[in-house]
N, C-alpha and C positions, 0 to 999 in steps of 0.2 A: 121358372126363374127363381133363383135362390135369394134369400135375404142376407145382406152383408151384416146388418145390425138389427137387433131385436130388443126392445125394452118391454118388460112385463111387470105391472103393478109397482112401478117405481115411485117411491116417496122420497123427497129431499127436504131436510130441515137446514136452515142456516140460522145459527144462534137460536133464538126462541121462535123463529118464524117458520111455518110449514109452507113451503113454496110449491113443491110438486105433489099432487094428490092422486097417486095411482096411475101414472102415465103408462100407456100401452100403445106401442106402434112398431112397425118394421120398415126398413129401408131396403128396397130391392136392389140387387146388383145391377150396375150399369145404368142407373137412372138418377135423375136429379129430383129429390123430394124437397118441396118447399115446406118450411115451418113458419106459419104466419100467425098473427094475432095482435091484439092491441098492446100498447105499452104496459109492462108489468104483468103480462099473462103467464110468464115462466119460460120464455123461449131461450133466453141466454142461460138461465139456470139448467135447462135441459142439456144444452151443449156442454156446459161446465161439468155436469154430472156424468155425461158420457166420457169425458176426458179424465175423470177422477179428481178434478179441481174442487168440486163440491160433492163429495161422495154421497151416495144414496143412503137413506136411513133403512130402507127395506126395498125389496123387489129384485129383479134380476136383469142384467144387461149382458147380451151375448153378441160377440163380434167374431164373425167368421167361424161360428161354432164353438167359440171359447168364451167361458164366463169371465167377465172383466170387472164386475162391480166392487171387487175387493183389491183390485190391482192399483198400483201407483200410476201417476200421470206418465213418467218416463216409460214404464212397462207398456202402457196403452199405446203411447206414440211408437214404441218399438214394434208393435204389431201392424204398423202401416197406416196410422191415422195422422193426417195433417189437420192442424187447427188454426183458423184465422180468427182471433178474437175481435170483438168490436173495438177494443182499445188499441189496435194496431201494434202487433208484436214485432218490434224491431230493437236492435241494440244501438242506441243513439251514438255511442262513442266509437263504433266500428264502421268501416266503409261498407258500401253495398256489397262489394265482393266478399268481404269477411263475413257479413251477415248470411250470405248464400252458402259460403263454405261450411259455416257452422250448421246450416240447416240440412246439408247433404250428409246423411248418416252413413250412406253405403259406399263412400270413397270419394274420389275427385269429382269435381263438377263435370257434367256431360256437356261439352261444347255445343253439340247440336241442339240439345234441349234448351240451353241458354239462349242460343240465337232464336229459337222458336218463342221463348218468353219475351225477348227484346222486341220481336215483331209486334207484340201487343202492347208492351210497355217500353217504348224507345228511351224514356228518361232513365231507365235502369242502366242502359248502356252509356248514356251521355255522362251520368254522374258516378260511373263504375267505382272510382277511387275516392269519392267524396264521403264524408261522415254522414251516416244516416240522420243524425241530429240536425243537419243543415237542410234537409229536404222539406218541401211543403207537406201539408197534411195529406193531400192527394197522392203525392209521391211515396210517402210513408205507407199509405194504404196499398199502393201497388207493390212495394217491397215486401210487405206483410204477406200478400197473396203469392208473390214470387217465391218466398221462403217455403210456403206450404206445397208449391207444385214443382219445386226444383228437381225433385225426383217423383216417379209415379208412386202414388199412394193407393192403398186399398179402399180408404174412405177419406173424404174431405168434409170437415165440419167448418162452415163459414158463416160468421155472424155479421150481418148487415154490411156487406162489403161496399155498397155504393153510397153509404152515409157521407155526406159533405163533399162528394166528388162532382166535378164539373160534368155536364152532359156528354161531352166528347169522350171523356175518360170512361164514363159509365158504358158507352157504346163499345169501347175497346174491351172492357171487362166482360160484357155480355158475350162478345165474340170469343174471348179467351175461354170462359167457362163452358160455352157450347162446344168448343173444340176439344176441351178436356174430356167432356162427357162422350163425344164421338170416339175418343180414343179408349173408351171403356171405363172411365172413372165413375165412381159412385159418390154422389154429393148430397149432403143434408145442409140446406141453405136457409138461413133466417134472413128475411128481407122485408122492409117496410114499403118499398117501391113496388106497387102492384104491377106496373107495367114490366118491370124486370122479372117479377115472379111469373107473369104470363109468358114471357119470352123464354124462360129457362126451365120451368117446371114441367115435369112429367106427371107427378102425383102431388097432392097438397095435404097437409095436416094443419088444422087450425086449433090453437090453444086458447083457452080462456080460464082464468082463475086456477092455473096449474093443472088443468085437465085437457085431454084431446076432445074437442066438441064437434069436430067434422073431419072426415077423411074421404078422399076420392080423387078423380082425375082433375088436374089443374085446368084443363080445357073446359070441363063442365062448370067449375066455379067462375072462370073467365066470362062464360056466356050468361051467367045468372046474376044480374045486377041486384036483385032483391036479396039474394043469399049473401052477396058481398056486404050489402048494407047491414044485414042482421048480424053477420059473424064478425065483421071488421070495422063497421061504422064508416064504410067508404061511401062517398057520394060521387056524382058525375065529375066534380072538380078534380077528384083523384086521378082521372084518366086524361086530363088535358095537359 
């Protein structure tokens, strides 16, 4: 199995702060890799570094065999990377339709793919011609994800997609991401909800203080409550 993405000895500074300290990992093709860790561990900075939004100070990033650490964000996106930031990436003054048209880089919207997305997020169809700014927080999150998957992507980087979502929408999101993976997508997913991580993850990386401190199969971490407690500070309450 080949790796779609590989980071080697990546350091990232933001202003005077040294956030990533020699991050090394790879993301296998066709799998969902979970990136877990406590708040402030460096997970969001890792995704921003891959996207060129917080360029690395040193180290190498390889996407599909091509070095990208010196490329701009639009160039990286042009290589087939979809990014769903934690802050919900939507254009508030544009309609849902216009948001998705802008996200489709390779031409007109694919009607069949749209209907597939509507199946998971029916609100997107219901508010098709409404301004994105008028949507609820959960609906904006759905739109942000829909923008990233409106076309097939080589790699999806998704930052805490379930944050603030109602449980029913979380279930739809899990089904959607599982279906995307079945279609061959490669996903690097930051998530605080351990139950979601268990459902979706093939492999897992755990960060602490800007370094990868654990890597392995998600199923193994899901079975080891002592390891979860040590790495993530999880307790039994987290699973209820």
